[in-house]
C-alpha positions in Angstrom: -21.1 5.0 -29.6 -22.0 3.4 -26.1 -20.2 4.4 -22.8 -17.8 1.7 -21.5 -17.5 1.4 -17.6 -13.7 1.1 -17.1 -12.3 -0.6 -14.1 -9.4 1.2 -12.8 -8.7 -0.5 -10.1 -8.7 -3.7 -12.0 -6.4 -2.2 -14.4 -3.8 -1.0 -11.8 -3.9 -4.3 -10.1 -3.0 -6.0 -13.5 -0.5 -3.2 -14.2 1.4 -3.7 -10.6 1.5 -7.3 -11.4 3.1 -7.3 -14.7 5.6 -4.7 -12.9 6.2 -6.7 -10.3 7.0 -9.9 -12.5 9.2 -8.1 -14.5 11.2 -6.7 -11.8 11.6 -10.2 -10.4 12.8 -11.3 -13.9 15.3 -8.4 -13.7 16.6 -9.4 -10.3 17.2 -13.1 -11.3 19.4 -12.0 -14.0 21.6 -10.2 -11.9 19.8 -6.4 -12.3 19.0 -3.9 -9.3 16.1 -2.3 -9.9 15.3 1.0 -7.9 13.2 4.3 -8.5 14.9 8.1 -8.2 12.7 11.1 -7.8 13.9 14.7 -8.2 11.8 17.5 -7.3 13.0 21.1 -8.1 9.6 22.9 -7.2 10.0 23.5 -3.5 5.9 23.7 -3.6 4.9 21.3 -0.8 1.7 19.9 -3.0 4.0 19.2 -5.9 6.3 17.2 -3.8 3.2 15.1 -2.3 3.4 12.2 -5.1 7.3 11.9 -4.3 6.6 11.7 -0.5 3.5 8.7 -1.4 5.8 7.0 -3.5 8.7 6.9 -1.1 6.2 5.6 1.8 4.8 2.9 -0.5 8.2 1.6 -1.5 9.1 1.7 2.4 5.8 -0.3 3.2 6.8 -2.9 0.2 10.3 -3.2 1.4 9.2 -3.8 5.0 6.6 -6.4 4.0 9.3 -8.1 1.9 11.7 -8.4 4.7 9.2 -9.6 6.9 7.8 -12.2 4.9 11.7 -13.5 4.4 11.9 -14.1 8.1 
């Protein structure tokens, strides 16, 4: 069995594109898509992914709003 090199960035880009296309399709059909994050640990390190997702979502929202102007 030979090793296979996996391009994680390419896979992530393709996956994000598919997700964004599906979200656009849902929005065009009157659905509102969002994300909810529930953290219960109280541990700063465990809460880090939730903060990162929140920042990414805010950045995408601001970019989309700027492109509509």
